N, C-alpha and C positions, 0 to 999 in steps of 0.2 A: 725816341729812342733821340737820346740824348750822341752828337756826335764824339765829340768828346771820349764817350763810355764803349764806341763803335773801335773809335781809333786804338784805344787804351788793349780795350783786347786780343782787336786782330794783331798788335802786336806782342802781348802778351803768349799769341797762342804759334807765332814766329811768322806773319804773315806781314806784308809790305803792306803802305796806307795803302787805300782805296785810293787817295790825292793823284803818288804813283805807278801804281798802276791803269789807271786811266792817262795819263799821262803819256802813259808807253805807248798805249792805245792808240791815240792824238797823236804821236809820231806814226808809228806804222801806217796811220789811215790816212795821213798828210790833210788832219783836220787844224787848225789855225787854230788858238785861242790866247787871251787876253795874257800874260805874260804878271801886269800890271792890280790883277785881283786878287782878292786876298785868298786867305784857302779857302773859306763856306762856300765864297763866292764862287773858286775857280770850280771844287767840288762839282757843284750843283749844274756847274756849265757845263764840263766834261760831259759827264753823267746823261744829261742828256741828250749832248752831242755822236758820246762813243756809242748811246742807244741807238741815236737814232740813224748810222751808219750803217748799211747792209754788208760790209765786213762778216763775211765768217766768224773770225778772231772776237773782231768789235762784239757783235752780237755774247760769246763766246764769254768773254769773258762780264757783261751785263749779267749774263746769265750765274754765273760765277761770285760775281759779288750780294746780287740779289740773294741767293741763295746760301751763303753766308746770315747776310741779315738777317731770314729770315729764319735762320737754325741761334742765330743766337735771341735773338726776342723769342720762343720757344722755349731754349736753355731759363730764358731770364723769369718765364709764367713760369716755369715745374720750378727754380728755385734764383727767386725773388733780391736776397741774400746781399751778393757783390752789384746788385748795380744802386740799390739801394745805400749799400756803405758805399759805392762810392759819387753816387749823387752828394751823399752827406759830406767829403773829404775833399769834393771838387767844388766847395759853396767859396762865391767868392769871400774876403774881409768882412766885408761893406754887410753882406749877406747873411756872415753865419749866426747859427742858431744853434743852439742840438735839442730843440723842444722835438718831441716825438709828432708825425705828421704821417700824412696819408700819399704817398705822391700818384698824381696821373700821372701815366706812360700814355701821350698821342703818339697812334703809329696808324699813318696811312700807306698802306699796301702797296698799292698802286701807283705814289709818289714817292716817297721816304722824306723827299724833301718840302711840299705842300700837309706834312703830318699834324703844321703849327692849328692848320685852317678848324683842324676838329672841336678845334676850343666852343666853335657857333656851335656843332653840332648838340643844340639840348636835350634833343630827345632820347641822341645817342648817350650823349654824357647822363642823362638822368639815369636812364636802364642798365646801366655799366652801373653806378654808385648803389642807387640800390640794388640791384642782385649781389652787391661786393655786403654794404649791410648786414643784410635781412639771408647772409649764410656765415657770417665774422661769430656769430653768437654774442655770451659777454664777455670777451675776451680779445677784442681784435688786433690785428698788429703782433707782430716777430721784435721778440730781443733781439737787442742787436746793440756789439760795440765797435766803434771806429775812432781812429785818432788822424785829431787835424791839430795843427800848427804846432807838434809833439804833446798835445793835452790826453787826452783818455777819454771819451765818450760813451754811454749807455742810455739807450735812446728803445721807444716800444716806436715800430714803424712799419707800413709795405707797402702795395702798389698795385691799383685798379689799373688794368692796358683797359685803355681803349680802343681800338681797334678797329679801320675802317676798311675790309677788304676790298673798293673798289672790285673798278674794272680791272679782271689779273691782265695785266700786262704780256705784250709777245714771248719780253727774253725772260718769261718764269716759264715759259711752252720751250722754250729750248728755239734756237738759231730762225731768223726773216732768213726766207728763203728771196 
């Protein structure tokens, strides 16, 4: 799942950014962090450090953030159009293309920040793609309109979610003791 999509979704739902919440937890727990890191690197670093901290508040925050991400994932699986629209509308200028697409969204539920590694999980990718192609019949994809650079486009697109459950971390089961 794109971090930018999750950030925009949290904002739309009236939640503070994960990074803000994690910085607050780090300060409360006395966890040091490098303020010079990029936001993306800092998010991953703080998530790990807060998750490793035994404080009840730290564990509750990680459980809350994980639950929000998993709920968002489930919502996208039910209705992928907002995610597809976000993917089209947030392309870089150099990469812009309004072609019909089949997106692969990779999610490692045990380590969201390592989801990119699923690109190497060829059997898992093959299974998910084949299952999608076997299920769509003669008219794959969903019709979608999106706006990019004040211009409206219409495409046919869909998403294949490749989800690796991994080892469910303790944070999904509640606070560590």
